[in-house]
GUTOR-364839 format. One line per 2 residues: number of its first residue (from 1); their letters; for each residue x, y, z of C-alpha. Coordinates in Angstrom, 1 decimal. Layout:
REM residues N
NUM	A	X/Y/Z; ...
This chain:
REM residues 467
1	MD	7.0/-1.3/10.7; 8.6/0.3/14.4
3	YL	5.0/-0.2/15.8; 2.4/-2.7/15.6
5	PI	-1.4/-0.4/14.8; -3.9/-1.8/17.5
7	FL	-7.4/-0.6/18.7; -7.4/-1.0/22.5
9	RI	-10.3/-1.2/24.7; -9.6/1.2/27.8
11	AG	-13.7/1.9/28.8; -14.1/1.7/32.5
13	QQ	-10.2/1.4/32.7; -7.8/3.6/34.4
15	VL	-5.2/5.5/33.5; -2.2/7.5/34.8
17	VV	-1.7/10.9/33.8; 1.3/12.3/34.8
19	GG	1.5/16.3/34.1; -1.1/19.1/34.2
21	GE	-0.5/21.5/31.4; -1.5/21.7/27.7
23	VA	-0.1/18.6/26.2; -1.9/16.5/29.1
25	HR	-5.2/18.6/28.7; -4.8/17.1/24.9
27	KV	-3.9/13.3/25.7; -6.7/13.4/28.6
29	TM	-9.4/14.8/26.1; -8.8/12.0/24.0
31	LL	-8.6/9.1/26.9; -12.1/10.9/27.8
33	RA	-13.5/9.9/24.3; -12.2/6.1/24.8
35	GA	-14.1/6.1/27.8; -10.9/5.9/30.2
37	TI	-11.3/6.8/33.6; -7.8/9.0/34.9
39	RL	-5.9/9.6/37.5; -3.9/13.1/37.3
41	VA	-1.0/13.7/39.7; 1.2/17.2/39.2
43	KE	1.7/20.1/41.0; -0.1/22.7/38.9
45	VD	-3.6/21.6/36.7; -4.3/23.5/33.5
47	PG	-8.1/25.3/34.9; -9.6/23.9/31.6
49	LK	-8.2/20.1/32.0; -9.2/20.6/35.9
51	KL	-12.7/21.9/34.8; -13.2/18.7/32.7
53	LS	-12.0/16.1/35.3; -14.2/18.0/38.0
55	GK	-17.1/17.7/36.3; -17.8/21.7/36.1
57	GD	-20.2/22.6/33.2; -23.2/21.0/31.4
59	EN	-20.1/19.6/28.8; -18.4/17.9/31.3
61	KD	-21.4/16.7/34.0; -20.8/13.0/33.1
63	QK	-17.0/12.9/34.2; -18.4/14.5/37.5
65	GR	-16.8/12.1/40.2; -15.3/9.7/37.9
67	HE	-11.3/10.3/38.1; -8.7/11.9/40.6
69	IL	-7.1/14.8/40.7; -3.9/14.9/42.7
71	RR	-2.1/18.2/43.2; 1.4/16.9/44.0
73	AF	4.5/15.2/42.8; 4.5/12.0/41.1
75	ET	4.8/9.1/43.5; 5.3/5.2/42.9
77	SD	2.6/4.3/44.4; 0.6/6.1/42.1
79	MF	0.7/3.2/39.8; -1.5/1.1/41.6
81	GV	-4.4/0.3/40.1; -3.8/1.5/36.7
83	NL	-3.9/-0.1/33.4; -1.6/2.7/31.1
85	VI	0.5/5.5/32.1; 1.1/8.6/30.6
87	AA	4.0/10.9/31.3; 3.4/14.5/29.8
89	TN	6.2/16.8/32.1; 8.3/19.4/31.0
91	DE	11.2/17.9/33.1; 12.7/15.1/31.5
93	DV	13.9/13.6/35.2; 10.4/12.8/36.2
95	NR	9.7/11.7/32.6; 11.8/9.1/32.7
97	LV	11.1/7.9/36.6; 7.5/7.8/35.2
99	FN	8.9/5.1/32.5; 11.2/3.1/34.2
101	EA	8.5/2.5/37.3; 6.1/1.8/34.4
103	RS	8.4/-0.3/32.7; 9.4/-2.2/35.9
105	RH	5.7/-3.2/36.4; 4.8/-4.3/32.9
107	LP	2.6/-1.4/32.2; 2.4/0.0/28.4
109	VN	3.9/3.2/28.9; 3.9/6.8/26.6
111	VV	6.4/9.8/27.5; 5.2/13.0/25.5
113	DN	7.1/13.9/22.8; 10.2/11.1/23.2
115	PE	9.2/8.0/21.2; 12.7/6.1/22.9
117	LC	10.3/6.6/25.6; 7.0/5.6/24.6
119	DF	5.6/1.6/24.4; 2.7/3.1/22.7
121	IF	1.9/6.4/20.9; -1.1/8.3/19.9
123	PS	-2.2/8.5/16.1; -3.6/11.6/14.7
125	IV	-7.0/9.8/13.8; -10.1/10.6/11.7
127	DR	-12.9/9.8/14.4; -16.4/8.0/12.4
129	SP	-17.0/6.3/15.0; -17.6/3.2/14.9
131	IV	-14.9/3.8/12.1; -11.4/5.1/13.2
133	VA	-9.0/5.8/10.9; -5.4/6.2/12.7
135	VS	-2.2/7.9/11.0; 1.0/7.5/12.2
137	SS	4.6/8.3/11.6; 6.3/6.6/14.6
139	GK	7.2/9.5/16.4; 9.4/11.4/13.3
141	SP	7.0/13.7/11.6; 3.8/14.4/13.8
143	ML	2.8/17.2/11.2; 3.1/15.0/8.7
145	AR	0.6/12.6/10.1; -1.9/15.5/10.5
147	LL	-1.8/16.1/7.4; -2.2/12.9/6.0
149	RA	-5.4/13.2/8.9; -6.7/15.9/7.6
151	RL	-6.5/14.5/3.4; -8.5/11.4/4.7
153	ET	-10.8/13.9/6.6; -12.1/15.4/3.4
155	FI	-12.6/11.5/1.8; -14.2/9.5/4.6
157	PS	-18.2/10.8/4.6; -19.3/11.5/8.3
159	GY	-22.1/9.1/7.0; -19.5/5.9/7.4
161	GK	-20.0/5.7/11.1; -23.6/5.3/10.8
163	LA	-23.5/2.7/7.7; -20.8/1.0/10.0
165	DL	-23.6/0.7/12.9; -25.8/-0.5/10.3
167	FG	-23.9/-3.3/9.1; -23.7/-4.4/12.5
169	EY	-26.9/-4.7/13.3; -27.0/-7.2/10.5
171	RV	-23.7/-9.3/11.1; -25.1/-12.0/12.6
173	IV	-28.2/-12.3/10.9; -25.9/-12.4/7.5
175	QT	-23.7/-15.3/9.6; -26.8/-17.5/10.0
177	KI	-27.9/-17.2/6.3; -24.7/-17.6/4.6
179	KD	-22.7/-19.9/6.0; -20.3/-20.2/2.9
181	IG	-17.4/-17.6/4.2; -16.6/-16.8/0.6
183	LR	-20.3/-16.4/-0.3; -20.3/-13.9/3.1
185	LR	-17.5/-12.3/1.6; -18.8/-11.4/-1.2
187	FW	-22.5/-10.8/-0.3; -20.9/-8.0/1.9
189	EK	-18.5/-6.4/-1.2; -21.9/-6.7/-3.0
191	IL	-24.0/-4.3/-0.4; -21.1/-2.1/-0.4
193	SS	-21.4/-1.1/-3.9; -25.0/-1.2/-3.8
195	PV	-27.8/1.4/-3.4; -28.1/0.1/0.2
197	TE	-25.3/2.3/1.1; -25.6/5.0/-0.8
199	QA	-29.3/5.4/0.9; -27.3/4.9/4.4
201	LA	-24.9/7.7/3.5; -27.8/9.8/2.5
203	GK	-29.2/9.5/6.3; -32.4/7.3/4.8
205	HE	-31.1/4.5/6.8; -35.5/2.5/7.2
207	IA	-34.9/2.9/3.4; -31.4/0.9/3.2
209	RQ	-32.8/-1.5/5.8; -35.6/-2.3/3.5
211	LL	-33.1/-3.0/0.7; -30.9/-4.9/2.4
213	DK	-33.7/-6.9/4.0; -34.6/-7.4/0.3
215	SL	-31.0/-8.5/-0.9; -31.3/-10.8/2.4
217	EN	-33.9/-13.1/0.5; -32.1/-13.2/-2.6
219	VD	-28.8/-14.8/-1.3; -29.4/-18.0/-3.6
221	AL	-28.7/-15.8/-6.5; -25.1/-15.4/-5.4
223	TT	-22.7/-17.9/-7.2; -19.3/-19.2/-6.5
225	QG	-18.5/-18.5/-9.9; -14.8/-17.7/-10.0
227	EV	-12.9/-14.8/-11.9; -9.5/-14.2/-13.1
229	YL	-7.9/-10.4/-12.7; -4.6/-9.9/-15.0
231	VG	-3.1/-6.9/-13.3; -0.4/-4.9/-14.4
233	AG	1.9/-3.8/-11.3; 3.9/-1.1/-13.1
235	PG	7.9/-0.7/-13.4; 7.8/-0.5/-9.7
237	DP	7.0/1.9/-7.9; 3.3/1.2/-6.2
239	DL	2.4/5.2/-6.5; 1.8/4.3/-10.7
241	LT	-0.7/1.5/-10.0; -4.0/2.6/-11.4
243	FR	-7.1/2.9/-9.1; -8.3/-0.1/-11.0
245	AL	-5.4/-2.5/-10.3; -5.5/-1.4/-6.5
247	RL	-9.6/-2.3/-6.6; -9.0/-5.9/-7.9
249	MQ	-5.7/-6.6/-5.7; -8.1/-5.8/-2.6
251	QA	-11.0/-8.1/-3.5; -8.8/-11.6/-5.0
253	DV	-8.6/-14.6/-3.4; -5.3/-15.4/-4.2
255	VL	-2.5/-13.6/-5.8; 0.1/-15.0/-7.9
257	YD	2.6/-12.9/-8.7; 6.4/-12.5/-10.6
259	RL	9.7/-11.9/-9.0; 9.4/-7.7/-10.6
261	VS	6.3/-7.5/-8.3; 7.6/-5.1/-5.3
263	QE	7.0/-6.4/-1.5; 5.5/-2.5/-1.2
265	IL	3.0/-3.7/-4.2; 2.2/-6.9/-2.4
267	HL	1.4/-5.4/0.6; -1.2/-3.6/-1.4
269	CR	-3.1/-6.6/-1.7; -5.6/-8.4/0.5
271	QD	-3.9/-9.0/3.5; -5.5/-12.8/4.2
273	AE	-5.0/-13.8/0.2; -3.1/-16.7/-0.3
275	KI	0.1/-15.1/-2.2; 2.0/-18.1/-4.7
277	HV	5.5/-17.5/-6.0; 5.5/-18.3/-9.8
279	GK	8.6/-15.6/-11.0; 11.0/-16.5/-13.6
281	ER	13.9/-16.1/-13.7; 16.6/-16.9/-17.1
283	RM	17.3/-20.4/-16.4; 15.2/-20.5/-13.4
285	HT	11.4/-21.0/-13.5; 10.1/-21.3/-10.4
287	MP	6.9/-22.5/-12.2; 6.4/-23.2/-16.2
289	QE	4.3/-21.1/-17.8; 2.0/-24.2/-19.0
291	EI	1.5/-24.5/-15.5; 0.8/-21.0/-14.3
293	SR	-1.9/-21.3/-17.1; -3.4/-24.3/-16.1
295	LL	-3.3/-23.0/-12.1; -5.4/-19.9/-13.2
297	VN	-8.5/-21.9/-14.5; -8.1/-24.6/-12.1
299	LA	-8.0/-22.0/-8.9; -10.8/-19.9/-10.8
301	QD	-13.2/-23.2/-11.4; -12.9/-23.9/-7.4
303	GK	-14.4/-20.5/-7.1; -11.4/-18.2/-6.2
305	RV	-11.2/-14.6/-7.4; -7.6/-14.8/-8.4
307	LR	-5.2/-12.3/-9.2; -2.6/-12.3/-11.9
309	LK	0.5/-9.6/-10.9; 2.9/-8.6/-13.1
311	GG	6.0/-6.3/-13.7; 5.2/-3.9/-15.8
313	DP	2.3/-4.5/-18.7; 0.9/-7.7/-18.9
315	FI	0.7/-7.5/-22.8; 4.1/-6.3/-23.3
317	FG	6.4/-9.3/-22.5; 4.4/-10.3/-20.1
319	RG	2.8/-13.5/-21.9; -0.7/-12.3/-20.8
321	GE	-2.2/-13.1/-23.7; -1.1/-16.4/-23.8
323	EI	-3.0/-16.6/-20.0; -6.0/-15.2/-21.3
325	EE	-6.2/-17.9/-24.1; -6.4/-20.8/-21.5
327	LA	-8.9/-18.5/-19.7; -11.0/-18.4/-22.1
329	EA	-11.0/-21.5/-23.6; -11.8/-22.9/-20.2
331	RI	-14.8/-20.1/-20.2; -13.2/-18.6/-17.1
333	PF	-14.3/-14.9/-16.8; -11.7/-12.9/-17.1
335	QV	-10.6/-9.0/-16.7; -7.5/-7.0/-17.7
337	VP	-6.1/-4.3/-16.1; -3.3/-2.6/-17.9
339	GI	-0.4/-1.5/-16.3; 2.6/1.4/-16.9
341	TA	5.0/-0.6/-18.7; 9.0/-0.8/-17.7
343	AN	10.1/1.2/-21.1; 7.0/3.7/-20.2
345	GC	8.2/4.3/-16.8; 12.3/3.6/-17.0
347	AC	12.7/6.4/-20.1; 10.2/9.1/-17.8
349	YA	11.9/8.3/-14.1; 15.6/8.7/-16.2
351	GI	14.4/11.8/-17.9; 14.6/10.3/-21.3
353	PL	11.8/10.9/-24.3; 11.1/8.0/-26.1
355	TH	10.0/10.6/-28.7; 11.0/14.3/-29.5
357	RD	10.7/15.9/-32.6; 14.2/16.5/-33.4
359	YS	15.7/13.4/-32.7; 12.9/10.3/-33.0
361	QS	9.5/9.9/-34.4; 8.8/6.7/-33.4
363	VR	9.7/4.0/-30.8; 10.1/0.7/-31.1
365	FV	9.6/-2.1/-28.0; 12.2/-5.5/-28.6
367	TG	12.9/-8.4/-26.7; 16.7/-8.9/-25.8
369	HL	15.9/-12.1/-24.6; 19.1/-14.8/-26.0
371	KN	18.2/-17.8/-27.5; 21.2/-20.1/-27.6
373	DT	23.5/-17.4/-27.1; 22.5/-15.2/-29.8
375	CE	19.2/-12.5/-30.1; 17.6/-13.3/-33.8
377	LD	16.4/-10.0/-34.5; 15.3/-8.0/-37.6
379	WE	18.6/-5.6/-37.3; 17.9/-4.0/-40.9
381	SL	14.6/-2.7/-39.4; 16.1/-1.7/-36.3
383	VS	18.7/0.0/-37.9; 16.5/2.9/-39.9
385	GE	16.9/6.4/-38.9; 15.2/9.0/-36.4
387	QT	13.8/6.0/-34.2; 14.3/4.8/-30.5
389	LV	14.7/1.1/-29.4; 14.0/-0.1/-26.1
391	FY	15.1/-3.7/-25.1; 13.5/-6.0/-22.4
393	MG	15.5/-8.3/-20.9; 18.9/-7.3/-22.8
395	LI	21.4/-7.6/-20.1; 22.7/-11.0/-20.6
397	GL	22.9/-9.2/-24.4; 24.0/-6.6/-24.5
399	PI	27.0/-7.0/-25.8; 25.6/-8.8/-28.8
401	IC	23.2/-5.8/-29.3; 25.8/-3.4/-29.5
403	QE	27.6/-5.2/-31.5; 24.8/-6.2/-34.0
405	LV	23.4/-2.5/-34.4; 27.2/-1.1/-35.2
407	RH	27.0/-4.4/-37.8; 24.1/-3.4/-39.7
409	GL	24.3/0.3/-39.8; 24.3/2.2/-36.7
411	TE	27.0/4.1/-35.6; 29.2/3.3/-32.8
413	RT	28.6/7.2/-31.8; 24.8/6.2/-31.2
415	PI	23.7/7.1/-27.3; 22.6/3.8/-25.1
417	AL	21.6/3.9/-21.6; 20.5/1.0/-19.5
419	VQ	18.4/1.9/-16.7; 18.6/-0.4/-13.6
421	QG	15.7/-1.1/-11.0; 13.9/1.9/-13.0
423	TT	11.3/4.5/-10.6; 12.2/2.6/-7.3
425	PN	14.3/4.1/-4.8; 17.8/1.9/-6.4
427	QK	17.4/3.1/-9.7; 20.6/4.0/-11.5
429	VY	21.5/4.7/-15.0; 24.2/4.1/-17.1
431	TG	24.4/6.4/-20.1; 27.5/5.5/-23.0
433	TL	27.7/4.9/-26.7; 27.2/1.5/-28.5
435	AT	31.3/1.2/-28.3; 31.4/1.8/-24.9
437	MP	28.4/0.5/-23.0; 29.6/-3.3/-22.8
439	DI	32.9/-2.3/-20.8; 31.0/0.3/-18.7
441	IK	28.3/-2.4/-17.6; 31.3/-5.3/-17.2
443	DS	32.9/-2.8/-14.7; 30.0/-2.1/-13.0
445	EV	28.2/-4.1/-10.1; 24.4/-4.0/-12.5
447	KA	21.3/-5.2/-10.8; 17.8/-6.8/-12.8
449	PT	15.8/-5.7/-13.3; 17.2/-3.7/-16.2
451	LV	15.9/-2.0/-19.8; 18.5/-0.6/-22.5
453	IV	17.2/2.9/-24.3; 19.0/3.2/-27.8
455	GE	18.5/6.4/-30.0; 19.6/10.0/-29.9
457	VV	17.2/11.2/-27.3; 19.6/9.3/-25.0
459	SL	21.6/12.8/-25.1; 18.3/14.4/-23.3
461	HD	19.0/12.2/-19.8; 21.7/14.9/-18.3
463	KL	19.7/18.0/-19.5; 16.2/16.7/-18.2
465	NW	16.8/14.2/-15.7; 14.7/14.7/-12.6
467	K	15.6/11.6/-10.0
């Protein structure tokens, strides 16, 4: 994060703007919307900007007498008494002088279109005051920020501002009525998905108030019953999360996550939620499975909404079934949200179809995890023709897997692929045959997590690879 996103109150504060052209006009317009008082310094001033600051015209009359326009070159004394500085000239030397003078006085400064000379930047905004959404590219791609803002404009109805005003009226009332922070949070979440919100967005504010008052009369109906959300985080790419997963990630009080869950995905969880790493690696378990299941029960019994976040899908080699067995036994309410399993995600991103009319009529998901340095699998059934095999946790046991498949009937020329960190920017695909793959991997620095795909469909990788 190159800039800390903050919202600055500048109503009634004096802001120095150096420059009088079109760019300065745009910045001044935004500053006035936030209630700033402007000191403008420029030899030449855009007529529209002059009209705006002089209070001429009915639309600008409320600005009359509030602002200064100094028709001259910038002087260091112009910094006196201001709280914020903006340089918007087309003279690099003047802009740098303004920057240096502001910095020497510890004044926040923005030099337009020069991120290196900015303590702060102006984001693209969606204004539904008091709701304001800001989008920034840290000055690297303003057009992209504007595109994102335009898309957000279509998703955020104008009524959200009035809705925020309504909730603001009731904020202290709710705090007084509901002392417990957890219950208060649940109350507002319930209201946001209730007819109160629908009526307010439809402009029927009196009806919304009546419904809100009625909800406050029934506060005792709120309980501290905990719940567990068993959510599949997918194979790595945050864009592959489901909408339901994102919604539950945003409302959980506590997050228990595996090592396969990336930081990018964790950042999408509620920021103030407690986060507990319970990941497991070969021969190194941060927390035993029995303890994880017990912790889920204990946290839910304490009234917490608990997110159990797992890489891939929780019901495919994720031990999700074991965890919800414990929850069901303890009568803890739970939800299960499927995720895109590693086999689907990694195969798609590698351009390897798991089934294909010409090559494979079925697919099997198999654990390649070694136990006592061997894979105890039904090898005879795995070597039957025209099927794709996908081995989870197969990196360490890869030589044994290749050896056993050949020993039980597959040819040494059978194509095989190993996908490293599939669907992420670090994805890498190794391809070979059952005969060559062990040596390929031995001579490469392969980083977990990995997935192994065996079958004729692997031969399509070079043709269909799109990442």
